Structures are given as C-alpha cells and as structure tokens.
C-alpha positions in Angstrom: -8.1 4.0 -5.6 -11.6 4.0 -7.0 -13.7 0.9 -6.8 -14.6 -0.9 -10.0 -11.4 0.0 -11.9 -9.9 -2.8 -13.7 -6.3 -3.6 -13.0 -3.9 -2.2 -15.5 -2.5 -4.6 -18.1 1.2 -5.2 -18.6 1.2 -3.0 -21.8 -0.3 -0.1 -19.8 2.3 -0.3 -17.1 5.6 1.6 -17.1 7.4 -1.5 -15.9 6.1 -4.6 -17.8 6.6 -8.1 -16.3 10.2 -9.2 -16.3 13.3 -8.0 -14.6 11.9 -4.5 -13.9 8.7 -5.8 -12.2 10.3 -7.0 -9.0 12.3 -3.8 -8.7 9.1 -1.7 -9.1 7.2 -3.8 -6.6 10.0 -3.5 -4.1 10.1 0.3 -4.6 6.4 0.5 -4.1 6.7 -1.4 -0.8 9.6 0.7 0.4 7.9 3.9 -0.4 4.6 2.7 1.1 6.3 1.7 4.4 7.9 5.1 4.7 4.7 7.0 4.1 2.7 4.7 6.4 5.2 5.3 9.1 5.2 9.0 8.7 1.5 9.7 8.1 -0.4 6.6 9.1 -1.9 3.6 7.3 -5.3 5.1 7.0 -4.3 8.5 5.7 -2.0 7.6 2.8 -3.7 7.0 -0.6 -2.5 4.8 -3.4 -2.2 8.0 -5.6 0.2 9.4 -3.1 2.2 6.2 -3.0 2.4 6.1 -6.8 3.6 9.7 -7.0 6.2 9.1 -4.3 7.4 5.9 -6.1 7.6 7.9 -9.4 5.1 5.7 -11.2 1.6 6.0 -12.5 -1.3 4.8 -10.3 -2.2 2.3 -13.0 1.3 0.8 -12.6 0.9 0.5 -8.9 -2.5 -1.1 -9.4 -1.0 -3.7 -11.7 1.3 -4.8 -8.8 -1.3 -4.2 -6.0 -4.9 -4.0 -7.3 -6.2 -2.8 -4.0 -4.7 -1.0 -1.0 -5.4 -4.1 1.1 -3.1 -6.1 -1.2 -0.3 -3.6 -0.6 -0.9 -3.6 3.2 -0.9 -7.4 3.2 2.4 -7.5 1.3 4.0 -5.1 3.8 2.8 -7.2 6.7 4.3 -10.3 5.0 7.7 -8.6 5.0 7.2 -7.8 8.7 6.3 -11.4 9.4 9.5 -12.7 7.9 11.7 -10.2 9.8 9.8 -10.7 13.1 10.3 -14.5 13.0 14.0 -14.0 12.2 14.6 -11.5 15.0 12.5 -13.2 17.7 14.2 -16.6 17.0 17.8 -15.3 16.8 19.3 -17.0 19.8 22.4 -15.0 20.9 25.6 -16.9 20.7 26.4 -15.5 24.1 23.5 -15.1 26.5 25.2 -11.9 27.6 23.9 -10.4 24.4 20.3 -10.3 25.7 20.1 -6.5 25.7 21.3 -6.5 22.1 18.6 -9.1 21.3 15.9 -6.9 22.8 17.3 -3.8 21.1 17.1 -5.6 17.7 13.4 -6.2 18.4 12.8 -2.5 19.2 14.7 -1.6 16.0 12.3 -3.9 14.1 9.3 -2.2 15.8 10.6 1.2 14.7 11.1 0.1 11.1 7.5 -1.1 11.0 6.0 1.2 13.6 2.8 1.7 11.5 2.0 -2.0 12.2 1.9 -1.3 16.0 0.7 2.3 16.0 -2.0 1.8 13.4 -3.1 -1.8 14.2 -6.8 -1.0 14.1 -6.6 0.8 10.8 -4.5 -2.0 9.4 -7.1 -4.7 10.0 -9.9 -2.4 8.7 -8.0 -2.0 5.5 -7.0 -5.6 5.2 -9.3 -7.8 7.4 -7.6 -11.0 6.2 -4.6 -10.0 8.4 -6.5 -10.4 11.7 -5.8 -14.2 12.1 -2.2 -13.8 10.8 -1.5 -11.1 13.5 -2.6 -13.5 16.2 -0.6 -16.4 14.8 2.5 -14.2 14.5 2.1 -12.9 18.0 2.0 -16.4 19.4 4.9 -17.6 17.3 7.2 -14.7 18.2 6.3 -14.9 21.9 7.2 -18.6 21.9 10.5 -17.9 20.2 11.3 -15.1 22.6 10.5 -17.3 25.5 12.9 -19.9 24.2 15.7 -17.3 24.0 15.2 -16.2 27.6 14.8 -19.7 28.9 18.2 -20.5 27.3 19.6 -17.4 29.1 18.3 -18.8 32.4 19.9 -22.2 31.7 23.2 -20.5 30.9 23.1 -18.6 34.2 22.7 -15.1 32.6 19.2 -14.6 34.0 18.3 -15.6 37.6 14.6 -16.0 37.7 12.0 -18.8 38.3 9.8 -20.2 35.5 6.6 -18.5 36.7 8.2 -15.2 37.3 9.9 -15.4 33.9 6.5 -16.0 32.2 5.2 -12.8 33.9 8.3 -10.9 33.0 8.0 -11.8 29.3 4.3 -11.0 29.3 5.0 -7.6 30.8 7.9 -6.9 28.4 5.6 -7.8 25.5 2.9 -5.5 26.7 5.3 -2.6 27.0 6.9 -3.4 23.6 3.5 -3.4 21.9 1.9 -0.4 23.5 4.7 2.1 24.3 3.8 4.1 21.2 0.3 4.7 22.3 1.6 6.0 25.6 4.0 8.4 24.0 1.5 9.6 21.4 -0.9 10.9 24.2 0.9 14.2 23.9 -0.1 14.5 20.3 3.4 14.9 18.9 4.9 12.6 16.2 7.1 9.8 17.4 10.8 10.3 17.2 13.8 8.0 17.7 14.1 9.4 21.2 10.7 7.9 21.9 11.9 4.6 20.6 14.9 4.8 22.9 12.6 5.6 25.8 10.4 2.5 25.0 13.5 0.3 24.9 14.7 1.6 28.2 11.4 0.6 29.8 11.8 -3.0 28.7 15.5 -3.1 29.5 14.8 -2.0 33.0 12.3 -4.8 33.5 15.0 -7.3 32.9 17.8 -5.5 34.7 17.1 -6.9 38.2 17.4 -10.5 36.9 20.6 -10.2 34.8 23.6 -11.9 36.1 27.0 -10.3 35.4 30.1 -12.4 34.9 33.3 -11.5 36.6 34.8 -10.6 33.2 31.9 -8.3 32.3 
C-alpha cells in the first residue's frame, strides 16, 4: 500500500459501515492469516490480500489503513485465543496431553506469528511489548495448569524441576518451526505433529498413570 494515500471513505467502499462492515473485516482477517501462514508476513501485500478477499484495495484500506493495522488486529485475535487455551484447566488432569495438543493446534493456526516473529515486529513495532506481556501471561497460566496436575497426583516432579520442564517445553514450542525449516521445505502438518511429539516426550517421564488408565 503506497504511503500518503488517504483512507477510503465509506462511500468509496464496497461495504459501507453497518452490518456488512464486520463481515468484510472478518473476511479480510481470515484471508490475511491464510496468506501470512502460507507465504510469510513480509511477503504478502495488501493488494494481494484485497484480491483474495474479493474486494478493492480501497475497501481494505478503509478497514485497515496500513498493513501494520492489519497485523495488529491479527495478533489481537491470537492474544484472545492464546489466553483462553493456556488457561483452560483440564477438568481431569489426565487430559494434560490434550491440553498440550490444543496449544500446538493454536500455534499451527497462527504459525506466521512464531515463524515470522522478526518480520511481524518490523511491520508493527507496537506489538513488541504486547508479545512480551502475552508470553509472560500464558507461561504463568500454563504453570498453573501443570502445578494443578502435580497436586492431583498426575505429574510426579518437584517444583524446581517442574520450572525447568516448563521452560524447556516453552523453548521447544516456540522454536520447533525454525528447526524444521532448516531444510528449506514448507511446513506441513507432519512437522506440527513432530513438534508436538518433542514436547509430549519431555513430560512423559513425569506422567503418573492411574490403575484405570
């Protein structure tokens, strides 16, 4: 999107404010996430997003005047989902692996956030402090989930070792994509499953099975 262009006015947009506007905005975000995941945050242009969304670029600019606004909105959606997933205490601590799998599924849905983190903050520098805040908050929520599993007798591990285990799991969760991309091929769902297996196996020695399991 060229600098200096004024945002489109409602009368210039295909979807004026009203009931159609939220639908158009959501469609833009959905299409953007798909393109960012496939091609990379830094490689996708607003013109390509508009074309994929079936709208004019001026319409996209009405909703998101700059690409940074679009990236910030995408990250806001990720924030909401990340807090929900990280803080979802399993009703049965035996569901710890399902809890971890839900986190990996979230990472996969927003893989551009992890894979293209440097490009993301270059496009939208205002996200840098929000990324740090979100990381601290989700780590604290995850720690609460695993501490509850220890109290319930489903994890057998001491407090200090649990802290190291969570840190290691977080490192693997955040950087497995970089490792898999060293070969140069695009990420696939098989890569996602590989990453999940690495984290799952970190916890395996500490899981306590019940007689009924």
